[in-house]
C-alpha positions in Angstrom: -0.2 -0.1 0.0 1.5 2.9 -1.1 -1.1 5.7 -0.7 -4.0 5.6 1.6 -7.0 7.7 1.6 -9.5 7.7 4.6 -12.7 9.6 4.4 -15.1 10.8 6.9 -17.1 14.0 6.2 -19.5 13.9 9.0 -19.3 15.4 12.5 -16.7 16.5 14.9 -16.5 13.1 16.9 -17.1 11.1 14.3 -13.6 12.3 12.8 -12.2 11.5 15.9 -13.4 8.3 16.5 -11.9 7.6 12.9 -8.5 8.3 14.0 -7.7 4.6 15.0 -7.6 4.0 11.2 -4.8 6.5 10.8 -3.1 5.1 14.0 -3.4 1.0 12.6 -2.7 2.0 9.4 0.3 3.8 10.0 1.4 1.0 12.0 1.0 -1.7 9.5 2.2 0.5 6.7 4.8 2.5 8.0 6.1 3.8 4.9 2.8 4.4 3.1 1.3 8.1 2.4 -1.7 8.4 4.1 -4.3 11.3 3.6 -7.5 12.0 5.3 -10.7 13.7 3.4 -13.0 15.6 5.7 -15.6 18.4 5.8 -14.7 21.9 6.4 -14.9 23.2 10.2 -13.4 19.9 11.2 -9.6 20.8 9.6 -8.4 21.9 12.6 -8.5 18.9 14.4 -6.0 16.9 12.1 -4.0 19.8 11.0 -0.2 19.1 11.1 -1.1 15.8 12.4 2.5 13.6 12.5 1.2 10.5 10.5 -0.7 12.1 7.8 0.4 13.6 4.2 -2.5 15.8 3.1 -5.9 16.8 4.2 -8.7 16.9 1.6 -11.7 19.6 3.0 -14.7 19.4 1.4 -16.6 22.9 1.8 -19.8 22.1 2.3 -20.6 25.9 3.1 -21.8 26.7 -0.8 -21.7 25.0 -4.2 -20.8 21.8 -2.3 -21.9 19.5 -5.4 -19.4 21.3 -7.7 -16.7 21.0 -5.0 -17.5 17.6 -4.3 -16.5 16.6 -8.2 -13.6 18.8 -8.0 -12.3 16.6 -5.2 -13.3 13.4 -6.9 -10.9 14.4 -9.8 -8.4 15.1 -7.3 -8.8 11.8 -5.6 -8.5 10.0 -9.3 -5.5 11.8 -9.9 -3.9 10.5 -6.9 -4.1 7.2 -7.7 -4.6 5.4 -4.6 -3.8 1.9 -3.6 -6.2 1.8 -0.7 -9.9 4.4 -0.3 -11.8 3.5 3.3 -15.0 5.1 3.8 -16.1 5.5 7.2 -18.9 7.7 6.3 -22.3 6.1 5.6 -23.7 8.6 2.9 -24.1 8.8 -0.9 -21.5 11.6 -1.2 -18.4 9.4 0.4 -20.1 6.9 -1.2 -19.7 7.9 -4.7 -16.1 9.7 -4.1 -14.9 6.0 -2.8 -16.6 3.9 -5.4 -15.3 6.6 -8.5 -11.9 7.0 -7.1 -9.8 4.7 -9.4 -8.5 2.7 -6.3 -7.7 -0.9 -6.6 -9.2 -1.2 -2.9 -12.4 0.5 -2.4 -13.7 -0.3 1.2 -16.9 1.0 2.9 -19.9 0.0 4.9 -23.0 -2.1 3.5 -25.2 1.1 4.7 -23.6 3.4 1.9 -26.0 3.3 -1.2 -22.8 3.1 -3.5 -21.3 0.2 -1.5 -22.6 -2.0 -5.0 -19.3 -0.7 -6.2 -17.0 -1.5 -3.3 -14.4 -3.9 -3.8 -14.9 -5.0 0.1 -18.6 -4.1 2.1 -18.5 -4.3 5.7 -21.7 -4.5 8.0 -22.5 -1.8 10.3 -25.1 -2.5 13.2 -26.0 -0.5 15.7 -28.2 -1.7 18.4 -28.7 -1.3 22.2 -27.4 -4.8 23.1 -24.5 -4.4 20.9 -21.3 -4.4 23.0 -19.3 -3.2 19.9 -17.5 0.4 20.2 -18.0 2.7 17.3 -14.1 2.8 16.8 -14.3 -1.3 16.4 -16.7 -1.0 13.8 -14.5 1.6 12.0 -11.3 -0.7 12.2 -13.5 -3.9 10.6 -13.1 -1.7 7.4 -9.1 -2.6 7.5 -8.9 -5.7 9.4 -8.5 -7.9 6.3 -5.7 -5.8 5.4 -4.4 -5.6 8.8 -5.3 -7.6 11.9 -7.8 -7.6 14.6 -5.7 -5.8 17.1 -7.5 -2.6 18.7 -6.7 0.9 18.4 -7.7 3.7 20.4 -8.7 7.1 19.1 -5.7 9.2 19.4 -5.4 13.2 18.4 -1.8 15.2 18.6 -2.3 18.6 20.3 1.5 20.7 19.6 3.5 22.0 22.4 2.5 25.2 21.5 -1.3 23.7 22.1 0.2 22.5 25.6 2.0 25.8 26.2 -1.2 28.2 25.4 -3.3 26.3 27.8 -0.9 26.1 30.6 -1.7 29.6 32.1 -5.1 27.6 33.2 -3.5 24.7 34.7 -1.9 26.2 37.7 -4.5 25.0 40.4 -7.1 22.0 40.4 -9.5 22.3 37.9 -12.3 20.4 35.8 -13.9 20.9 32.4 -17.5 20.8 32.0 -18.9 20.8 28.0 -22.7 21.1 28.5 -24.1 21.8 25.2 -25.2 19.5 22.7 -26.9 19.2 19.0 -29.5 17.6 20.4 -31.7 18.9 22.9 -32.6 15.4 24.9 -28.6 14.4 24.8 -28.0 17.8 26.5 -28.4 17.7 31.1 -30.4 20.6 31.5 -29.4 23.9 32.6 -30.8 24.0 36.0 -29.0 20.1 36.8 -25.9 22.1 35.9 -26.4 24.5 38.2 -27.5 22.4 41.0 -23.7 20.4 40.7 -21.5 23.0 40.1 -23.4 25.1 43.2 -21.8 22.9 45.4 -18.4 22.0 44.7 -15.3 23.1 46.7 -15.0 26.9 46.1 -11.2 26.2 45.5 -11.9 24.0 42.2 -11.7 25.7 38.9 -14.2 24.8 36.2 -13.5 25.6 32.9 -16.5 26.0 30.4 -15.8 24.4 27.1 -17.7 24.8 23.8 -17.8 26.9 20.4 -18.7 30.3 20.7 -22.5 29.1 19.7 -22.7 28.1 23.0 -21.3 31.1 25.3 -24.6 32.1 26.1 -25.6 28.8 27.8 -22.4 28.6 29.7 -22.7 32.2 31.0 -26.3 31.0 32.4 -25.0 27.9 34.2 -22.2 30.4 35.4 -24.3 33.1 36.9 -26.9 30.1 38.3 -24.6 28.2 39.7 -23.0 30.8 41.7 -19.6 29.2 42.4 -16.9 31.9 42.4 -14.1 30.2 40.4 -16.0 29.8 36.8 -14.1 31.0 33.8 -16.0 30.5 30.0 -13.7 29.4 27.5 -16.2 28.7 24.6 -15.0 30.1 21.6 -11.8 30.8 23.1 -9.6 27.5 22.4 -9.0 25.7 19.3 -10.0 21.9 19.1 -6.8 20.6 19.7 -6.0 23.6 22.6 -9.2 21.9 24.5 -8.2 18.5 24.3 -5.1 19.7 25.7 -6.9 21.3 28.6 -8.4 17.8 29.0 -5.4 16.4 29.0 -4.7 17.2 32.5 -8.0 17.7 34.0 -9.5 16.0 37.2 -12.0 15.3 35.3 -14.3 16.0 31.8 -18.2 16.5 32.3 -19.6 16.1 29.0 -22.7 14.8 27.5 -22.7 12.3 25.1 -21.2 14.5 22.4 -17.8 15.5 20.5 -16.3 16.6 23.4 -16.2 13.0 25.4 -14.4 11.8 22.1 -11.9 14.7 22.3 -11.0 13.8 25.8 -10.6 9.8 24.7 -8.5 10.7 22.5 -5.8 12.3 24.9 -6.7 9.8 27.3 -8.3 12.5 29.8 -10.4 11.5 32.8 -14.2 11.5 31.1 -17.8 11.8 33.4 -20.2 11.3 30.2 -23.6 12.0 30.8 -26.1 9.9 28.8 -29.6 11.2 28.6 -31.7 9.7 26.2 -28.8 7.5 24.3 -26.9 4.6 25.9 -23.6 3.6 25.9 -24.7 0.3 24.2 -25.1 1.8 21.2 -20.9 2.1 21.2 -20.2 5.6 21.5 -19.3 5.7 25.2 -15.5 7.1 26.8 -12.4 5.1 26.1 -10.1 6.5 28.3 -8.7 4.6 31.1 -10.7 6.8 33.8 -13.9 7.2 32.4 -17.2 7.2 34.3 -20.5 7.0 32.6 -23.5 8.4 34.4 -26.9 7.7 33.6 -30.6 7.1 35.1 -31.0 4.5 37.4 -34.8 4.3 36.5 -35.9 1.9 34.3 -37.5 3.9 31.7 -39.4 1.8 28.9 -38.9 4.9 26.1 -35.2 5.0 26.8 -33.1 5.0 24.4 -35.5 7.2 22.1 -32.9 7.5 19.5 -29.8 6.9 18.4 -28.5 10.4 18.0 -31.3 12.2 20.2 -34.0 14.7 19.4 -35.3 17.9 19.4 -37.7 17.5 22.0 -38.6 14.8 24.6 -41.3 12.2 22.8 -43.1 11.7 26.3 -42.8 15.7 27.3 -41.3 14.6 30.7 -37.2 13.9 30.2 -37.2 11.9 33.0 -33.9 10.2 31.4 -32.2 13.4 32.2 -33.8 14.8 35.7 -33.7 11.7 37.4 -30.0 11.8 37.2 -28.9 13.1 40.8 -26.1 15.5 41.9 -24.3 12.5 43.7 -23.8 10.6 40.4 -21.6 13.6 38.9 -19.7 14.3 42.6 -18.9 10.7 42.6 -16.6 10.9 40.1 -14.6 13.4 41.3 
């Protein structure tokens, strides 16, 4: 294998969960050139990655399909030996199917999988214990072996140096936002937990600039003295570098959980409507899963969460008590 392309144009967390493929392919084929295709907005995550040659970026912000076909021309010109499609949608499937690569591998759920040289089953069920990283690694198992590789990111020395200013005292991080309402631990529950923290413990709030208002509401409502809202002020890799040395990182079932896993930062992951058995739980050596102890026939109500609780009670979140969070400290 001289040239390999990995494609994952989904969300931030999905890109992190595809990084074990980089690690394993580099280990198995140390002299190969490995490239990675992802969507615009996520490129900072893998920029200057020591085991990648090039990043290909699909700009979805405008003229997305014309740009997609430009990418296809670039891919065909590169003459890859292996293209690994981690995404399960038609856009990435088209790139893989018509890449011209000798080996074209992806999941059988992809609409273009008929044109792949190898199709792997992708099964998500609440009773399935295989992690998403394990499902992704199945794509290259026939070219490598069944050894597990964990997600891994590479914050630079400059990233660690920048966040060192925030590491002068014991601290935790809180990433309270989620794209989905039923994945997001309620604001008042965050307030209740943070209000009773040791006054000397620093709480750093992480997220994008869009999460700033949410975090300010929690900070003001908790009345904890040592809070700092860092939303929108850190790059993705700087956030990961800060998570690495935290006493614990509190997250929802969302991308920050995977960021922390990729630097082996300690994690307390709160699962509201979703369940870890879907295969998206934390992977750090020190990890906690926090979820309701109430048996609910409506949970899980979906794989990705929902914009509102279908039962209009959101008991899966409100029945989680602050003691469950406190026990992770």
